[in-house]
C-alpha positions in Angstrom: 21.1 23.8 -3.1 22.8 27.1 -3.9 26.2 27.8 -5.1 27.9 30.6 -3.1 31.0 32.4 -4.2 34.1 32.9 -1.8 34.1 36.2 -0.2 37.3 37.1 -2.0 35.6 36.7 -5.4 34.2 39.4 -7.4 32.8 37.3 -10.2 31.5 33.7 -10.5 34.4 31.3 -10.3 35.3 29.4 -13.4 34.3 25.7 -13.7 34.8 23.0 -16.4 32.3 23.3 -19.2 29.2 20.9 -19.3 30.6 18.6 -21.7 33.8 18.1 -19.5 31.9 17.7 -16.4 29.5 15.0 -18.2 32.7 13.1 -19.3 34.0 13.3 -15.7 30.7 11.8 -14.2 30.8 9.2 -16.8 34.3 8.3 -16.0 33.6 8.0 -12.4 31.6 4.9 -12.9 28.9 5.7 -10.5 25.7 4.0 -9.8 23.5 3.7 -12.9 20.0 2.6 -13.9 18.3 1.9 -17.3 14.8 3.0 -17.9 12.8 2.0 -21.0 11.2 4.8 -22.8 8.0 3.0 -22.9 7.7 3.0 -19.2 8.8 6.7 -18.9 6.1 7.5 -21.3 3.6 5.5 -19.3 4.4 7.4 -16.3 6.0 4.3 -14.6 6.7 4.7 -11.1 10.2 3.1 -11.0 9.4 -0.3 -11.1 11.0 -0.8 -14.6 14.2 0.8 -13.4 17.0 -1.6 -14.1 20.5 -1.7 -12.4 23.0 -3.3 -15.0 25.5 -6.0 -13.7 28.0 -3.5 -15.2 28.1 -0.4 -17.2 30.9 1.4 -19.0 30.6 4.7 -20.8 32.9 5.0 -23.8 34.6 8.2 -24.9 32.1 8.5 -27.8 29.3 8.5 -25.5 28.2 4.8 -26.5 27.5 2.8 -23.3 28.0 -1.0 -22.7 25.8 -2.6 -20.4 25.9 -6.1 -18.9 22.5 -7.9 -18.1 21.6 -11.6 -17.5 20.8 -13.4 -20.7 17.0 -13.9 -19.5 16.5 -10.4 -18.6 13.3 -8.9 -20.1 15.5 -6.1 -21.6 17.6 -8.6 -23.5 14.6 -10.5 -24.8 12.7 -7.2 -25.6 15.6 -6.1 -28.1 15.8 -9.4 -29.8 12.0 -9.4 -30.3 11.8 -5.6 -31.4 11.2 -4.8 -35.0 14.6 -3.2 -35.5 16.3 -5.1 -33.0 16.5 -2.2 -30.5 14.7 -0.4 -27.8 14.6 3.3 -26.8 16.0 3.7 -23.3 17.5 6.2 -20.8 20.5 5.5 -18.9 20.8 7.5 -15.7 24.2 8.0 -13.9 24.5 9.5 -10.4 27.5 11.3 -9.2 27.8 10.7 -5.5 30.1 12.5 -3.1 33.0 10.5 -1.9 32.3 11.6 1.6 29.2 10.7 3.8 27.2 13.9 3.2 23.4 14.1 4.2 22.7 15.2 0.6 25.2 13.1 -1.1 24.1 13.6 -4.8 26.4 15.9 -6.7 25.0 15.6 -10.2 23.0 13.5 -12.8 23.8 12.6 -16.1 21.1 11.2 -18.5 22.0 9.5 -21.8 18.9 8.6 -23.9 19.4 6.4 -27.1 18.8 3.0 -28.5 19.7 -0.3 -26.8 20.8 -3.5 -28.9 21.9 -6.7 -27.8 25.4 -7.7 -29.5 25.8 -11.1 -31.0 28.3 -13.3 -29.3 31.3 -12.4 -31.2 30.8 -8.7 -30.9 30.1 -8.9 -27.2 33.4 -10.8 -26.5 35.3 -8.2 -28.6 33.4 -5.4 -26.5 34.4 -7.1 -23.0 37.9 -7.4 -24.3 38.0 -3.7 -25.0 36.5 -2.6 -21.7 38.9 -5.0 -19.8 41.9 -3.4 -21.3 41.1 0.0 -19.5 38.6 -1.2 -16.6 39.4 -4.9 -15.5 36.4 -6.2 -13.9 35.6 -10.0 -13.0 32.1 -9.6 -14.0 33.3 -9.4 -17.7 34.2 -13.0 -17.5 30.4 -13.9 -17.4 29.9 -12.6 -21.0 28.8 -15.9 -23.0 28.3 -17.4 -19.7 25.1 -16.3 -18.5 25.5 -12.5 -19.3 24.9 -10.3 -22.4 26.4 -7.4 -23.6 24.1 -4.5 -24.9 25.2 -1.3 -26.5 23.3 1.9 -25.9 23.9 4.2 -28.8 23.4 7.8 -27.7 21.0 10.3 -29.3 21.1 13.0 -26.7 22.6 13.6 -23.1 21.3 15.9 -20.4 23.5 17.0 -17.3 22.1 18.4 -14.1 24.6 19.5 -11.4 25.2 22.6 -9.2 25.9 24.6 -12.3 22.5 24.0 -13.8 20.9 21.7 -16.5 22.7 21.3 -19.8 21.5 19.6 -22.9 24.4 17.9 -25.0 24.8 16.4 -28.2 26.9 13.2 -28.4 29.7 14.9 -30.5 29.9 17.6 -27.6 30.5 14.7 -25.2 33.1 12.9 -27.3 35.1 16.0 -27.9 35.5 16.8 -24.2 37.9 15.2 -21.7 37.4 14.4 -18.2 39.0 16.2 -15.5 42.8 15.4 -14.8 42.1 14.6 -11.2 39.1 12.1 -11.9 41.0 9.1 -11.0 41.9 10.1 -7.3 39.5 12.9 -6.4 37.5 10.4 -4.3 40.6 9.3 -2.1 42.1 12.8 -1.9 38.7 14.3 -0.5 38.2 11.4 1.9 41.8 11.9 3.1 41.3 15.5 3.5 38.1 14.7 5.6 39.4 12.2 7.9 43.2 13.2 8.4 43.3 16.9 7.6 40.5 18.6 9.7 43.0 21.5 10.3 43.3 22.1 6.6 39.5 22.2 6.2 39.3 24.6 9.3 41.7 27.0 7.4 39.9 26.7 4.2 36.9 27.7 6.1 38.1 31.4 6.2 37.0 31.7 2.4 33.4 30.7 3.4 30.9 33.6 3.8 30.7 34.7 7.4 27.1 33.9 7.6 27.6 30.3 6.7 30.6 29.5 9.1 28.5 28.1 11.9 27.6 25.3 9.7 29.6 22.0 9.4 32.2 22.4 6.5 32.9 19.1 4.4 35.2 18.6 1.3 32.8 18.1 -1.7 34.5 18.1 -5.1 37.8 18.9 -6.8 38.6 19.9 -10.3 41.3 21.6 -12.2 39.6 24.9 -11.6 39.0 24.9 -7.8 38.0 23.0 -4.6 34.3 22.8 -3.7 33.0 22.7 0.0 29.5 21.8 1.3 28.3 23.7 4.3 25.6 21.7 6.3 23.8 24.1 8.3 20.3 24.1 10.2 19.0 26.3 7.6 20.2 24.2 4.8 22.9 23.1 2.5 25.1 25.5 0.7 28.2 24.9 -1.9 31.2 27.1 -1.9 33.8 27.2 -4.6 37.1 28.1 -3.8 38.8 29.2 -7.1 42.5 28.3 -7.8 44.7 31.2 -9.3 44.7 29.2 -12.5 43.8 25.8 -14.1 46.0 23.0 -12.4 46.8 19.5 -14.1 48.9 17.7 -11.7 49.6 16.9 -7.9 52.5 19.6 -7.5 50.3 22.4 -9.0 47.2 21.2 -6.6 49.6 21.4 -3.5 50.7 24.8 -4.5 47.2 26.0 -4.8 46.3 24.4 -1.6 49.0 26.2 0.2 47.8 29.5 -1.1 44.3 28.8 -0.2 45.3 27.6 3.4 48.0 30.4 3.6 50.6 28.1 4.8 53.8 28.0 2.8 55.0 25.0 4.6 52.1 22.7 3.6 54.2 20.8 1.0 51.9 17.8 0.5 48.6 16.5 1.7 49.7 13.1 3.2 
């Protein structure tokens, strides 16, 4: 996959910095798997990849995961010399529209996994529920254990490249202001506003316009399109005139890109 600039751009369009992109992926709560370090060191073929019942990445970079009480990882942490195991959590950022290559990015958090005692587990479940209510949290203490992953390092891989991050860099960043409704907005653009997508296509390099143009991503710096062509997929970033932080500013930038002063809102 390559990142192609809009025809009108003379330099690479601005993007959120790597720590901000990592926080955004973590905030989306996409699919996650745990991989014990021992299996990775042994060249495990993926059989030890564990999908938690629930995962939540806190602002500090610490991750809470739920696993059944009898899961081998729960037993392993309790039997380990220091009560913790080295693991890696892999978070996948998938496009909200059905693309043939749906993965937009990956975030790997490597650190130490420890099972919390019942009192700490209940407190952690209550803390998560305050910002992310989920019925699976009710299973804590009733068949499910809470484990805490304390991060040592993070690695982000996306269309902008691969970046290594320290936990303090992650915790100091903020997720994108559109993270909570990017998915619904892009799906709505795809299903109800094909005419708008057609107008946006005028910013795509001429040699790519024969491909199918799809909405791929949104952040405060711009809109990303995916061109699915016979020769492969290409991503095009359409830069806003400046960073935006709310729907009103977003609508104004969309009007500018589409070239229609009467497009007041996308709805």
